[in-house]
C-alpha positions as CSV (number, residue, x, y, z in Angstrom):
1,M,-2.5,5.9,18.7
2,T,0.4,4.6,16.6
3,V,1.6,1.2,17.6
4,K,4.8,-0.5,16.4
5,R,6.1,-3.6,18.1
6,T,8.6,-6.3,17.0
7,Y,8.3,-10.0,17.7
8,P,11.3,-11.5,19.4
9,S,12.0,-13.6,16.3
10,L,10.6,-13.5,12.8
11,E,13.4,-15.8,11.6
12,G,14.6,-13.2,9.2
13,G,11.2,-12.9,7.5
14,R,10.3,-16.6,7.4
15,L,7.5,-15.7,9.8
16,L,5.2,-12.7,9.4
17,P,2.3,-11.3,11.4
18,L,-0.5,-12.1,9.0
19,V,-3.7,-10.1,9.6
20,E,-5.6,-11.6,6.7
21,S,-5.2,-13.0,3.2
22,F,-7.9,-13.2,0.6
23,Y,-8.5,-13.3,-3.2
24,T,-10.4,-10.3,-4.4
25,I,-10.4,-7.4,-6.9
26,Q,-7.9,-4.6,-6.5
27,G,-10.0,-1.4,-6.0
28,E,-7.5,1.4,-6.1
29,G,-4.9,3.1,-8.3
30,F,-3.4,1.9,-11.5
31,H,-4.3,-1.8,-11.1
32,S,-7.9,-1.1,-10.1
33,G,-10.2,-3.8,-11.4
34,K,-7.5,-6.5,-11.5
35,P,-8.0,-9.8,-9.6
36,A,-5.4,-10.2,-6.9
37,F,-4.5,-12.1,-3.8
38,F,-4.1,-9.7,-0.8
39,I,-1.6,-10.3,2.0
40,R,-2.2,-7.9,4.8
41,L,0.5,-7.7,7.5
42,G,0.0,-6.4,11.0
43,G,1.9,-3.4,12.5
44,C,2.0,0.2,11.5
45,D,4.3,3.1,12.5
46,V,2.2,5.8,10.8
47,G,-1.3,5.5,12.2
48,C,-3.5,7.7,10.0
49,R,-6.6,9.0,11.7
50,W,-8.8,7.9,8.8
51,C,-7.2,4.5,8.3
52,D,-9.8,1.8,7.3
53,S,-7.7,-1.0,8.6
54,K,-6.8,0.2,12.1
55,E,-7.3,-3.3,13.4
56,S,-4.0,-4.2,11.7
57,W,-1.9,-1.6,13.7
58,N,-0.9,-3.8,16.6
59,P,1.1,-6.8,15.3
60,D,0.9,-8.5,18.8
61,R,-2.7,-9.4,17.9
62,F,-1.5,-11.6,15.0
63,P,0.8,-14.5,15.8
64,P,3.6,-15.0,13.3
65,V,2.7,-17.2,10.4
66,D,5.1,-19.2,8.3
67,I,5.5,-17.7,4.8
68,E,5.1,-21.2,3.3
69,T,1.5,-21.2,4.7
70,I,0.8,-17.7,3.3
71,V,2.1,-18.5,-0.2
72,S,0.3,-21.9,-0.3
73,Q,-2.9,-20.0,0.3
74,A,-2.1,-17.7,-2.6
75,A,-1.1,-20.5,-4.9
76,A,-4.4,-22.3,-4.2
77,T,-6.3,-19.5,-6.0
78,P,-6.4,-18.5,-9.6
79,A,-4.5,-15.3,-8.7
80,K,-1.6,-14.2,-10.9
81,S,-1.0,-11.0,-8.9
82,I,-0.3,-10.5,-5.2
83,V,-0.8,-7.3,-3.3
84,I,1.3,-6.9,-0.1
85,T,-0.2,-4.3,2.2
86,G,-0.8,-3.5,5.8
87,G,-0.5,-1.9,8.3
88,E,2.9,-1.0,7.0
89,P,4.6,-4.0,5.3
90,M,8.0,-2.4,5.2
91,N,8.2,-2.9,8.9
92,Y,9.4,-6.5,8.1
93,P,12.1,-8.2,6.0
94,L,10.1,-9.3,2.9
95,D,12.9,-10.9,0.8
96,P,12.0,-14.4,1.8
97,L,8.2,-13.9,1.1
98,C,8.9,-12.3,-2.3
99,G,11.3,-15.0,-3.3
100,L,8.8,-17.7,-2.5
101,L,6.0,-15.9,-4.3
102,K,8.2,-15.5,-7.3
103,S,9.0,-19.2,-7.4
104,Y,5.3,-19.7,-8.3
105,G,5.6,-17.1,-11.1
106,L,3.4,-14.5,-9.4
107,E,3.7,-10.8,-9.9
108,I,4.0,-8.8,-6.7
109,F,2.5,-5.4,-6.0
110,L,3.5,-3.4,-2.8
111,E,1.4,-0.8,-1.1
112,T,3.5,1.3,1.3
113,S,3.9,4.7,3.0
114,G,7.6,4.3,2.6
115,S,8.2,5.0,6.3
116,S,10.6,2.1,6.9
117,P,13.6,0.7,5.0
118,M,13.0,-1.0,1.7
119,S,13.0,-4.8,1.5
120,G,11.8,-7.4,-0.9
121,H,11.5,-7.4,-4.7
122,F,8.4,-6.1,-6.5
123,D,6.9,-5.7,-9.9
124,W,5.0,-2.6,-8.9
125,I,5.4,-0.2,-6.0
126,C,2.5,2.1,-5.0
127,L,3.9,4.8,-2.7
128,S,1.2,6.5,-0.6
129,P,3.0,9.2,1.5
130,K,1.6,10.3,4.8
131,K,2.3,13.6,6.5
132,S,2.7,12.1,10.0
133,K,5.7,10.1,8.8
134,P,7.0,11.1,5.4
135,P,8.6,8.5,3.1
136,R,12.3,7.7,3.2
137,D,14.1,9.2,0.2
138,E,15.0,5.7,-1.1
139,F,11.3,5.2,-2.1
140,Y,11.0,8.1,-4.6
141,P,13.1,6.6,-7.3
142,L,11.4,3.2,-6.8
143,A,7.8,4.3,-7.0
144,D,5.8,3.2,-10.0
145,E,2.7,4.9,-8.7
146,L,2.3,7.8,-6.2
147,K,-1.1,7.8,-4.6
148,V,-1.9,10.6,-2.3
149,I,-5.0,10.6,0.0
150,I,-6.9,13.9,0.0
151,E,-8.8,14.7,3.2
152,D,-9.0,18.4,2.6
153,V,-7.8,21.0,0.2
154,S,-4.5,21.5,2.1
155,D,-3.5,18.1,1.0
156,F,-3.0,19.2,-2.6
157,E,0.3,20.9,-1.6
158,W,1.4,17.8,0.2
159,A,0.7,15.9,-3.0
160,E,2.7,18.3,-5.1
161,Q,5.6,18.2,-2.7
162,N,5.8,14.4,-3.2
163,R,5.4,14.6,-6.9
164,R,8.3,17.0,-7.1
165,K,10.5,14.7,-5.1
166,V,9.6,11.8,-7.5
167,L,10.4,14.0,-10.6
168,E,13.8,14.9,-9.2
169,V,14.9,11.3,-9.4
170,Q,12.8,9.6,-12.1
171,G,10.2,10.2,-14.8
172,R,8.1,7.0,-15.2
173,C,5.9,7.3,-12.1
174,L,2.1,7.7,-12.4
175,F,0.3,10.2,-10.1
176,Y,-3.0,9.6,-8.4
177,L,-5.2,11.7,-6.0
178,Q,-7.6,9.6,-4.0
179,P,-10.5,11.1,-1.8
180,E,-10.5,10.0,1.8
181,W,-13.5,7.7,1.9
182,S,-15.4,9.4,4.8
183,R,-14.9,12.8,3.1
184,M,-15.8,11.6,-0.4
185,K,-18.7,13.9,-1.0
186,T,-16.9,16.9,0.4
187,V,-13.5,16.6,-1.3
188,A,-14.4,14.9,-4.6
189,P,-15.5,18.1,-6.4
190,Y,-12.3,19.8,-5.4
191,I,-10.2,16.8,-6.7
192,I,-12.1,16.8,-10.0
193,E,-11.4,20.5,-10.6
194,Y,-7.8,20.1,-9.4
195,V,-7.1,17.2,-11.8
196,K,-8.7,19.1,-14.7
197,E,-6.3,22.0,-14.0
198,H,-3.3,19.7,-13.3
199,P,-3.6,16.9,-15.9
200,E,-0.4,15.3,-14.7
201,W,-2.6,13.8,-12.0
202,N,-5.2,11.1,-12.2
203,I,-8.1,10.3,-9.9
204,S,-8.2,7.0,-7.9
205,I,-11.4,6.0,-6.2
206,Q,-12.0,3.0,-3.9
207,A,-14.0,1.1,-6.4
208,H,-14.2,-2.0,-4.2
209,K,-16.2,0.1,-1.6
210,F,-18.7,1.2,-4.3
211,L,-19.0,-2.4,-5.5
212,H,-19.1,-3.9,-1.9
213,I,-16.1,-6.1,-2.6
214,P,-14.1,-7.2,0.4
């Protein structure tokens, strides 16, 4: 069940519902293999059946944390890159968090379904559109990377719909198809053949799961 709640006050983004933060290796998409500090925010208005972070959906489980604390944790690691993810991070005003991260000279990557209005400033935006709540039009010209999760063969048309929307407004985006993890063995052969026939796409796999990296 999709859950979206809003705290009485997040002080305009000075407080955020932090699920977890950790230094690891990015496992998906264009930046796969790059060390990065992850900031996972609670709350999601999409609620994918196969989501691997369902515990993050309800922000009421995660008391708001001051962004000074979040950024100080990031700055204490060797990380040069930050990944802001969720849940759905666009549920919150992220300009204060991004501004503070930038003051430390960090590059910021966003992972979003594009379901809520854009906020914050990012060096890279990974748009991962979901059928249950499609992206807002404002995200298509902003996407550096379009990453579509493939659960079954019907998802290829969903992927193409979103690729066409990107191409209507820009030409620099990279396109990735990623097998849904629990269906990997079933859908991977179809994805391989599809990408061979449609070389405008690349394959993204969740390398961190194969390598047992958190």
